[in-house]
N, C-alpha and C positions, 0 to 999 in steps of 0.2 A: 196645112199648118198656116196659121196667120203670119203675116210679115214680122211683127214685133217678136213673136216667139222664135221664128227662124233666125232673126238677127241675134237674139239672146243666146240661142244654142251655138251659133257660129262663134260668137265672142267668147263664151265660156270654154268651148272645146279648144279654141285657139290659144287662150291664155293658159289653160292646163297643159297643153302640148308644149308651149314655149317655156313654161316654168320647169316642167319635167326635163326638157332638153337642156336647159341651162344648168340644172344641178347634175345631170348625167355628164355633161361636158366638164363641169367643174371637178367631178370625181376623177374622170379620165385624165385630166391634165395636171393632177397633183404630181409633184416631183417624187421620184422613187427614193425611199430611204434605204440605206444599206441594212442588210439583215444583221441583227445582233447575234453574236456567237453565244449560244446558250450553254455550251459545254466548254469551259476554258481548258479542260484537261486534254482535249483532242487536237491541240495545236501541234504543228510540226516543228516546234522550236526545241532544240537540244538543251537539256538541263545539265 
């Protein structure tokens, strides 16, 4: 493989890997939201 092609392959693979890692980290570091109670009738509150 010629030198310019090798440089291009390394640059493209590196940029794709970094962008993928950035978005993967962004998704993993999202704050967790409390789950919404989908059934209001199943609460333990006395009526």
